C-alpha positions as CSV (number, residue, x, y, z in Angstrom):
1,I,0.0,0.0,0.0
2,L,2.7,2.5,1.0
3,K,4.8,1.7,-2.1
4,K,1.8,2.3,-4.4
5,L,1.0,5.5,-2.5
6,S,4.6,6.7,-2.8
7,N,4.5,6.1,-6.6
8,S,1.2,8.1,-6.7
9,F,2.7,10.9,-4.8
10,T,5.8,11.0,-7.1
11,A,3.5,11.4,-10.1
12,D,1.4,14.0,-8.4
13,L,4.5,16.0,-7.4
14,K,5.8,16.0,-10.9
15,T,2.4,17.3,-12.2
16,L,2.4,20.0,-9.5
17,E,5.9,21.0,-10.3
18,K,5.1,21.5,-14.0
19,K,2.2,23.8,-13.1
20,I,4.3,25.8,-10.6
21,Y,7.1,26.2,-13.1
22,K,4.7,27.3,-15.8
23,L,3.2,30.0,-13.5
24,S,6.6,31.2,-12.4
25,G,8.1,31.1,-15.8
26,E,11.2,29.2,-14.7
27,E,12.3,26.2,-12.8
28,F,13.5,26.7,-9.2
29,N,13.9,24.8,-5.9
30,I,10.3,24.8,-4.5
31,A,11.7,23.6,-1.1
32,S,13.9,26.7,-0.8
33,T,12.0,29.4,1.1
34,K,14.4,32.0,-0.3
35,Q,13.9,31.1,-3.9
36,L,10.2,30.7,-3.4
37,G,9.9,34.1,-1.7
38,D,11.8,35.8,-4.6
39,I,9.5,34.2,-7.2
40,L,6.3,34.9,-5.1
41,Y,6.9,38.6,-4.4
42,E,9.6,39.9,-6.8
43,K,8.8,38.1,-10.0
44,L,5.0,37.4,-9.7
45,K,4.5,40.6,-7.7
46,I,1.9,39.0,-5.5
47,S,0.7,41.6,-2.9
48,G,0.8,41.1,0.8
49,T,4.6,41.0,1.2
50,K,5.7,39.9,4.7
51,K,9.3,39.4,5.9
52,T,10.9,37.2,8.5
53,K,13.2,38.5,11.3
54,K,16.2,37.7,9.1
55,G,14.8,39.9,6.3
56,N,13.7,37.1,4.0
57,F,10.3,37.0,2.4
58,A,7.8,35.0,4.5
59,T,6.6,31.8,2.9
60,N,5.2,29.9,5.9
61,V,1.9,28.0,5.7
62,N,-0.2,30.8,7.3
63,V,1.1,33.3,4.7
64,L,0.5,31.0,1.8
65,E,-2.9,30.0,3.0
66,D,-3.8,33.7,3.3
67,L,-2.7,34.4,-0.3
68,A,-4.4,31.3,-1.6
69,S,-7.7,32.4,0.1
70,K,-7.5,35.6,-1.9
71,G,-7.6,33.6,-5.2
72,H,-3.9,33.3,-6.0
73,E,-3.3,30.0,-7.8
74,F,0.5,29.9,-7.3
75,P,0.6,29.7,-3.4
76,K,-2.3,27.2,-3.6
77,L,-0.2,24.8,-5.7
78,V,2.8,25.3,-3.5
79,L,0.8,24.3,-0.4
80,E,-0.4,21.2,-2.2
81,W,3.1,20.4,-3.2
82,R,4.4,20.8,0.3
83,Q,1.7,18.6,1.8
84,K,2.3,15.7,-0.7
85,S,6.0,16.1,-0.4
86,K,5.8,15.8,3.4
87,L,3.5,12.7,3.2
88,K,5.9,11.0,0.8
89,N,9.1,11.8,2.7
90,T,7.8,11.4,6.2
91,Y,5.5,8.4,5.8
92,T,5.3,6.4,2.6
93,D,9.1,6.4,2.0
94,S,10.3,6.3,5.6
95,L,7.8,4.1,7.5
96,P,8.9,0.8,5.8
97,E,12.5,1.5,7.1
98,Y,11.1,1.1,10.6
99,I,9.7,-2.4,10.2
100,D,11.4,-4.7,12.6
101,K,13.0,-7.7,10.8
102,N,11.9,-10.2,13.5
103,T,8.4,-9.0,14.4
104,K,7.5,-7.6,11.0
105,R,5.9,-4.7,12.9
106,I,6.7,-1.0,13.4
107,H,7.6,-0.2,17.0
108,T,7.4,3.5,17.9
109,S,8.7,5.0,21.1
110,F,6.4,6.9,23.5
111,L,8.0,9.7,25.5
112,L,6.5,10.4,28.9
113,A,7.9,13.9,29.5
114,A,8.2,15.5,26.1
115,T,5.2,17.9,26.3
116,S,4.3,20.6,28.8
117,T,0.8,19.3,29.2
118,G,1.7,15.7,30.0
119,R,0.5,14.3,26.7
120,L,2.5,11.3,25.5
121,A,4.7,12.0,22.4
122,S,5.6,9.5,19.7
123,A,9.0,9.2,18.0
124,D,11.0,7.0,15.7
125,P,8.6,7.0,14.0
126,N,6.0,9.6,15.1
127,L,2.6,7.8,14.6
128,Q,0.6,10.6,16.3
129,N,0.9,13.1,13.4
130,I,-0.4,11.0,10.5
131,P,-3.2,13.2,9.0
132,I,-6.6,11.8,9.8
133,K,-8.9,14.0,7.7
134,S,-7.2,14.0,4.3
135,K,-7.7,11.2,1.7
136,E,-3.9,10.6,1.6
137,G,-3.7,10.4,5.4
138,K,-6.4,7.8,5.5
139,L,-4.7,5.7,2.9
140,I,-1.5,5.8,5.0
141,R,-3.4,4.6,8.1
142,S,-5.0,1.8,6.0
143,A,-1.5,0.3,5.6
144,F,-1.4,-0.6,9.3
145,V,-3.1,-4.0,9.4
146,C,-3.7,-6.7,12.0
147,E,-2.6,-10.3,11.9
148,K,-4.9,-12.8,10.2
149,G,-7.7,-13.9,12.5
150,N,-7.4,-10.6,14.5
151,S,-9.0,-7.2,14.5
152,I,-7.8,-3.7,15.4
153,I,-9.9,-2.0,18.1
154,S,-10.0,1.8,18.2
155,A,-11.3,3.2,21.5
156,D,-11.6,7.0,21.4
157,Y,-12.7,9.3,24.2
158,S,-15.6,11.5,23.0
159,Q,-15.1,15.3,23.5
160,I,-12.9,14.5,26.6
161,E,-11.4,18.0,26.8
162,M,-14.8,19.7,26.7
163,R,-15.9,17.2,29.5
164,V,-12.9,18.1,31.6
165,L,-13.6,21.8,31.1
166,A,-17.2,21.4,32.2
167,H,-15.9,19.7,35.3
168,V,-13.0,21.9,36.4
169,A,-14.9,25.1,35.6
170,D,-18.1,23.7,37.1
171,V,-20.1,24.8,34.0
172,K,-23.6,23.8,35.0
173,E,-25.2,24.0,31.5
174,L,-22.5,21.9,30.0
175,K,-22.5,19.3,32.8
176,K,-26.3,19.0,32.4
177,A,-26.0,18.6,28.6
178,F,-23.3,15.9,28.9
179,K,-25.3,14.0,31.5
180,N,-28.4,14.1,29.2
181,N,-26.2,13.1,26.2
182,E,-27.2,16.3,24.3
183,D,-25.3,17.7,21.4
184,I,-22.9,20.3,22.9
185,H,-22.2,22.0,19.6
186,N,-25.9,22.5,18.8
187,I,-26.4,24.0,22.3
188,T,-23.5,26.5,21.7
189,A,-24.9,27.3,18.2
190,S,-28.3,28.1,19.5
191,Q,-26.8,30.6,21.9
192,I,-24.4,32.4,19.6
193,F,-26.9,32.5,16.7
194,E,-29.8,33.2,19.1
195,C,-32.2,30.7,17.6
196,D,-34.1,27.6,18.5
197,I,-31.9,24.5,18.7
198,K,-34.1,22.7,16.1
199,K,-33.2,25.4,13.5
200,I,-29.4,24.8,13.7
201,N,-27.9,23.8,10.4
202,E,-24.5,22.2,9.6
203,D,-22.7,25.5,9.0
204,M,-23.9,26.9,12.3
205,R,-22.9,23.8,14.1
206,R,-19.5,23.8,12.4
207,K,-18.8,27.3,13.7
208,A,-20.0,26.5,17.2
209,K,-17.7,23.5,17.2
210,A,-14.8,25.7,16.3
211,I,-15.6,28.0,19.1
212,N,-16.0,25.2,21.7
213,F,-12.6,23.7,20.8
214,G,-11.0,27.1,20.2
215,I,-12.0,28.3,23.7
216,I,-10.0,25.4,25.2
217,Y,-6.9,26.7,23.4
218,G,-7.5,30.3,24.3
219,I,-8.5,31.4,20.8
220,S,-8.7,35.1,20.1
221,S,-11.5,36.9,18.1
222,Y,-8.9,37.4,15.3
223,G,-8.0,33.7,15.3
224,L,-11.6,32.6,15.4
225,A,-12.6,35.0,12.6
226,K,-9.9,33.6,10.4
227,Q,-10.8,30.0,11.2
228,I,-14.5,30.2,10.5
229,S,-14.3,32.9,7.8
230,V,-16.3,35.7,9.5
231,S,-15.4,39.3,10.2
232,N,-13.6,40.2,13.4
233,P,-16.6,42.0,14.9
234,E,-18.7,38.9,14.2
235,A,-16.2,36.7,15.9
236,E,-16.1,39.1,18.9
237,Q,-19.9,38.9,19.1
238,F,-19.7,35.1,19.0
239,L,-17.3,35.0,21.9
240,F,-19.3,37.5,23.9
241,S,-22.4,35.4,23.4
242,Y,-20.5,32.3,24.4
243,F,-19.2,33.7,27.7
244,K,-22.7,35.1,28.4
245,K,-24.0,31.5,28.0
246,F,-21.1,29.9,30.0
247,P,-19.8,32.6,32.4
248,E,-18.1,30.0,34.5
249,I,-15.6,29.4,31.7
250,R,-14.5,33.0,31.6
251,D,-14.2,33.0,35.4
252,Y,-12.1,29.8,35.3
253,M,-9.8,31.1,32.6
254,Q,-9.2,34.4,34.5
255,E,-8.5,32.4,37.7
256,S,-6.1,30.1,35.9
257,L,-4.1,33.0,34.5
258,K,-4.1,34.8,37.9
259,F,-2.8,31.7,39.6
260,C,-0.1,31.1,36.9
261,R,1.1,34.7,37.0
262,K,1.6,34.4,40.7
263,N,3.1,30.9,40.9
264,G,4.6,30.3,37.4
265,F,2.6,27.1,37.0
266,V,-0.9,25.6,36.7
267,Q,-2.2,22.2,37.9
268,T,-4.4,19.5,36.5
269,M,-7.3,18.2,38.5
270,F,-4.9,15.4,39.6
271,N,-2.4,18.0,40.9
272,R,0.3,17.5,38.3
273,K,2.1,20.8,37.7
274,C,2.6,22.4,34.2
275,H,5.2,25.1,34.4
276,F,5.1,28.4,32.4
277,P,8.2,30.5,33.5
278,N,7.6,33.2,30.8
279,I,4.0,34.0,31.8
280,N,5.0,37.5,32.9
281,D,7.5,38.1,30.2
282,K,7.8,41.6,28.7
283,N,7.8,40.2,25.2
284,H,4.1,40.4,24.3
285,T,4.2,37.6,21.8
286,L,5.8,35.2,24.2
287,K,3.6,36.3,27.0
288,S,0.4,35.8,24.9
289,F,1.6,32.3,23.9
290,Q,2.3,31.3,27.5
291,E,-1.1,32.7,28.6
292,R,-3.0,30.6,26.0
293,A,-0.9,27.5,27.0
294,A,-1.6,28.1,30.7
295,I,-5.4,28.2,30.0
296,N,-5.2,25.0,28.0
297,A,-2.7,23.0,30.1
298,P,-5.0,22.0,33.0
299,I,-7.6,20.8,30.5
300,Q,-5.4,18.9,28.0
301,G,-3.2,17.8,30.9
302,A,-6.2,16.2,32.8
303,A,-7.3,14.5,29.6
304,A,-3.8,13.1,29.2
305,D,-3.9,11.9,32.8
306,I,-7.3,10.2,32.4
307,I,-6.1,8.1,29.4
308,R,-3.0,7.2,31.3
309,F,-5.1,5.9,34.1
310,A,-7.1,3.9,31.6
311,M,-3.9,2.5,30.0
312,I,-2.6,1.4,33.5
313,N,-5.9,-0.2,34.3
314,I,-6.1,-2.0,31.0
315,D,-2.5,-3.2,31.3
316,K,-3.2,-4.7,34.7
317,K,-6.2,-6.6,33.2
318,I,-4.0,-7.8,30.4
319,L,-1.4,-9.1,32.8
320,S,-4.1,-10.8,34.8
321,K,-5.5,-12.3,31.6
322,E,-8.9,-10.6,32.2
323,I,-8.4,-8.7,29.0
324,K,-6.9,-10.8,26.1
325,S,-6.1,-7.9,23.7
326,R,-2.7,-6.4,23.0
327,L,-2.2,-2.7,23.5
328,L,-0.7,-1.2,20.4
329,A,-0.6,2.5,20.7
330,Q,-2.0,5.7,22.2
331,I,-2.9,8.5,19.7
332,H,-3.9,11.4,22.0
333,D,-7.4,10.5,23.1
334,E,-7.5,7.2,21.3
335,L,-6.2,3.7,22.3
336,L,-5.4,1.1,19.6
337,L,-5.5,-2.5,20.5
338,E,-5.4,-5.8,18.7
339,T,-7.5,-8.8,19.6
340,K,-8.6,-12.2,18.2
341,D,-11.8,-12.1,16.2
342,I,-13.3,-14.8,18.4
343,D,-13.0,-12.6,21.5
344,L,-13.9,-9.3,19.8
345,K,-17.3,-8.5,21.2
346,K,-16.3,-9.3,24.8
347,E,-13.0,-7.4,24.5
348,I,-14.8,-4.3,23.2
349,Q,-17.1,-4.3,26.1
350,K,-14.3,-4.7,28.6
351,I,-12.1,-2.0,27.1
352,K,-15.0,0.5,26.8
353,S,-15.8,-0.1,30.5
354,E,-12.2,0.3,31.7
355,M,-11.8,3.6,29.8
356,E,-15.2,5.0,30.8
357,N,-14.5,4.1,34.5
358,A,-10.8,5.0,34.5
359,I,-11.3,7.5,37.4
360,D,-14.7,6.4,38.6
361,G,-15.3,7.2,42.3
362,D,-11.7,8.4,43.0
363,Y,-11.9,12.0,41.9
364,N,-15.7,12.8,42.0
365,F,-15.6,13.5,38.3
366,S,-19.0,15.2,37.6
367,V,-19.3,14.5,33.9
368,P,-19.7,11.0,32.3
369,L,-16.9,9.8,30.2
370,I,-18.0,8.3,26.9
371,V,-15.8,6.1,24.6
372,D,-16.5,5.5,21.0
373,V,-15.3,2.0,20.0
374,N,-14.9,0.6,16.5
375,S,-13.0,-2.4,15.0
376,A,-11.7,-3.4,11.6
377,K,-8.9,-5.1,9.8
378,N,-6.8,-1.9,9.4
379,W,-6.3,1.3,11.5
380,N,-8.1,3.6,9.2
381,D,-11.3,1.6,9.0
382,A,-11.3,1.1,12.7
383,H,-11.2,4.8,13.5
């Protein structure tokens, strides 16, 4: 699968290169940011020139996406070339090199202390960054298959960070919605668009979803406006309506920042510290980044803690033979396991139960944890 995909990427890259060279009027090294910047701004005279600190023309993904959104074909093609080039070099060409000669499997390494929030990181190779939404990313995931007679189980926590936020900020409306298994994004949409929940359409829900997840990461009105393609005043109004609906969230965010500015760290609900030494820095950009991270860390960190509890509990059950599956990997909020087809139904029930009750009774978690479980013969189909 990976070899076929690599050949397909090679053909696509050649086609894209021809189109890029035709528009630029000359051949150049597309991977060179300097050469690309010169072509983009000096030869093609595309407006919106930005420069890096070193004085070179800016050609990062944000700049190119901004230019592409204004109708420029050249940056759009370059973005596509970069994406396919990365997929080819990072995955389809390099993953086969990691296959162990004895086990015929790829064995990644998980790093326990590589992130500020406590999330596990994956390396050599990194299996956590394979794109999940793109067609090509799905094809790469489909190359990961189970042994004959087995199935891959994907067990994914549903909206775990929103659930953690509802608990730690004591957001009564959200807690009630989660307990009643209501659609959180529809509830948010009805508030920001000031309409009946039955009249919510897909576009309204999409924007509400972006706000819900953006809030967790300390999104600004400018960032939100860009993400959901609305004006800055509209985005400001959306955030105003959001905090009007859920005032506890704003209070929680302000208290988190106040605590961090005083102590230089924040804590997860399990009392694990996440340090932010530059929270009071005079550099506005660095300070703003630390503030957003400080808001997010207790939420993402607690979600990371919960899935670790689940992994420990599942591992104990595997060692005691109560669970017969093999734990393969952790991909952020998702656990991947492999089990024999004959045991599949029972194993799914056991794994789902262990994950949903990972902290049951010990921490008075006030929101139900829900795990979506699927199984298939390859990773992509199981997700």
